[in-house]
C-alpha positions in Angstrom: 117.0 170.4 84.2 119.9 170.0 86.8 119.7 173.4 88.1 115.9 173.1 88.5 116.5 169.7 90.6 118.9 171.0 92.7 116.4 174.2 93.5 114.1 171.6 94.9 117.1 170.0 97.1 117.7 173.7 98.5 113.8 174.6 99.0 113.7 171.7 101.5 115.9 173.2 103.7 113.1 176.0 104.1 111.5 173.5 106.3 113.9 174.5 109.4 112.2 178.1 109.7 109.4 176.9 111.1 111.6 175.3 114.0 112.9 179.0 114.7 109.9 180.6 114.1 107.8 178.2 117.2 110.9 179.0 119.4 110.4 183.0 119.1 107.0 182.7 119.6 106.9 180.5 122.2 109.3 182.7 124.3 107.4 185.8 123.7 104.5 184.3 124.8 105.6 182.7 127.7 107.3 185.6 129.0 104.3 188.5 128.4 101.8 186.0 129.7 100.7 185.6 133.3 100.3 181.6 133.8 100.6 179.1 135.9 103.8 176.8 136.2 101.4 173.5 135.4 100.7 175.4 131.7 103.9 176.2 131.1 104.8 173.0 131.6 102.5 171.7 129.2 103.7 174.3 126.7 107.0 172.9 127.0 106.7 169.3 126.7 104.0 170.2 124.0 107.0 172.6 121.9 109.4 169.9 122.4 107.4 167.3 120.9 106.9 169.6 117.8 110.3 170.8 117.8 111.3 167.2 117.8 109.0 166.4 115.2 110.2 168.6 113.2 113.7 168.2 112.9 113.4 164.4 112.5 111.5 165.1 109.4 113.9 167.7 107.9 116.6 165.3 108.5 115.0 162.8 107.1 114.5 164.9 103.9 117.8 166.0 103.9 119.9 162.6 103.9 117.2 161.7 100.7 118.2 164.9 98.9 121.9 164.2 99.9 121.5 161.3 97.5 119.7 162.9 94.9 122.4 165.7 95.1 125.6 163.5 94.7 124.6 162.2 91.6 123.8 165.7 90.3 127.5 166.5 91.0 129.0 163.5 89.4 130.8 163.8 86.6 129.0 162.0 84.2 125.9 164.0 85.2 128.1 167.2 84.4 129.5 165.9 81.0 126.4 167.0 79.5 125.9 164.0 77.1 122.9 162.8 75.7 123.0 159.6 78.2 123.0 161.9 81.3 120.6 164.1 79.7 118.2 161.0 79.8 119.6 160.4 83.6 118.2 163.8 84.3 114.9 163.5 82.8 114.3 160.6 84.9 114.9 161.8 88.1 112.8 164.9 87.1 110.1 162.0 86.4 110.6 160.5 89.6 110.4 163.7 91.5 106.7 163.8 89.6 106.2 160.4 90.9 106.7 161.3 94.6 104.3 164.3 94.6 101.4 162.4 92.8 102.2 159.6 95.5 101.3 162.0 98.1 97.6 161.8 96.7 97.3 158.4 96.5 94.6 157.0 99.3 94.9 153.6 99.2 97.8 152.4 101.6 98.7 149.0 99.0 99.1 151.0 96.0 101.0 154.2 97.8 103.5 151.5 99.2 103.6 150.0 95.3 104.1 153.3 94.0 106.8 154.0 96.7 108.7 150.8 96.3 108.8 152.2 92.5 110.4 155.0 93.1 113.0 153.3 95.3 114.3 150.3 92.7 113.9 153.0 90.1 116.3 155.4 91.9 118.8 152.6 92.4 118.9 152.0 88.9 119.7 155.7 88.5 122.3 155.2 90.5 123.9 152.3 89.1 123.8 153.8 85.8 125.1 157.0 87.4 128.0 155.1 88.5 128.6 152.6 85.4 127.6 155.0 82.7 128.7 152.4 79.7 124.9 150.2 81.4 123.0 153.1 80.2 122.0 151.3 76.8 120.7 148.1 78.7 118.6 150.5 80.5 117.0 152.7 77.7 113.7 150.9 77.8 113.5 151.9 81.0 114.3 155.8 80.1 111.6 155.7 77.1 109.0 153.6 78.3 108.6 152.1 82.0 109.2 155.6 83.7 106.7 157.3 81.6 104.4 155.0 81.5 104.5 154.7 85.2 104.1 158.4 85.6 101.2 158.1 83.3 99.5 155.4 85.0 99.8 157.1 88.6 98.2 160.1 87.8 95.5 158.3 85.9 94.9 156.1 89.1 95.0 159.3 91.3 91.9 160.8 89.0 89.9 157.9 89.1 90.5 157.5 93.0 89.2 161.1 93.5 86.1 160.9 91.7 83.5 161.1 94.6 81.1 158.5 92.5 82.8 155.5 91.3 81.4 153.3 88.6 82.2 150.2 86.9 84.5 151.5 84.7 86.6 153.4 86.9 87.0 150.3 89.3 87.8 148.0 86.4 90.4 150.8 84.9 91.9 151.0 88.6 92.1 147.3 89.5 94.0 147.1 85.9 96.3 150.0 87.0 97.2 148.2 90.4 97.9 144.9 88.7 100.3 146.8 86.3 102.4 148.9 88.9 102.8 145.4 90.7 104.3 143.7 87.6 106.5 146.9 86.9 108.1 146.9 90.4 109.0 143.3 89.9 110.5 143.6 86.1 112.3 146.6 87.8 113.9 144.3 90.6 114.9 141.9 87.9 116.2 144.5 85.8 118.1 146.1 89.0 119.5 142.8 89.7 120.8 142.5 85.8 123.1 145.6 86.2 124.8 143.8 89.0 125.9 140.6 86.7 129.1 141.2 85.3 130.0 142.4 89.2 129.2 138.9 89.8 131.0 137.3 87.5 134.1 139.4 88.4 133.9 138.8 92.1 133.6 135.2 90.8 136.6 135.2 89.0 138.7 136.8 91.8 137.3 134.1 94.5 138.8 131.7 91.8 141.9 133.5 92.2 142.1 133.7 95.6 141.2 130.4 96.4 144.3 128.8 93.8 146.6 131.4 96.1 145.3 130.4 99.5 145.7 126.6 98.5 149.0 127.0 97.6 150.3 128.9 100.1 148.1 125.8 102.8 146.1 128.2 104.2 143.1 126.1 103.2 141.9 122.6 102.7 140.1 121.7 99.5 136.5 122.8 100.1 136.8 125.9 102.2 136.1 128.3 99.4 134.0 126.1 97.5 131.4 126.0 100.6 131.8 129.7 100.9 131.0 130.6 97.1 128.0 127.9 97.3 126.8 129.8 100.7 126.7 133.1 98.8 125.3 132.2 95.8 122.2 130.5 97.6 
């Protein structure tokens, strides 16, 4: 599974090819064609804009893929353990969601799916860094993520139907509501993955507060006010 995902990452680098192709063709045409300076200027402007747009798109995709590649290169993923394989399968399903989401026409739904993809990726990043958390997200692997893929696939299929009746509209509405509930649930799940960190941080702040107070660097309420502001 990891080899397929790594191959997908590398394939994105092919987007740079149109940049060089366009540049070569444009130079050749400009050299051979007997056209006015104004036309050349317009061609330069259009060509520069196109190359810049392609370059921005390439760099954006490269940045996103680097996040995925970092996960794939982690010691946990390379371990070959069952939990690591579950994460790899989840990453594969996220790739499926990305492809399906490109076909969603309704902007609100597409944005919702995009949010689900982002939150899911953050959950996977968290458990990759903290493998001991994998058992707490097993339902996410076995139910939530596969359900997301099926719902988005069904929605895309119904949305593409030229003629829509009551059954299609009703089903699409139910899927939209379900995706919204899933988004809220996954955000809460992601937050819960940091609960131990929050507890440890609270203990560290308490120890620091006691030391600073003994050393005379703070008064009685400074650190408490700091903690209260951060809790709010």
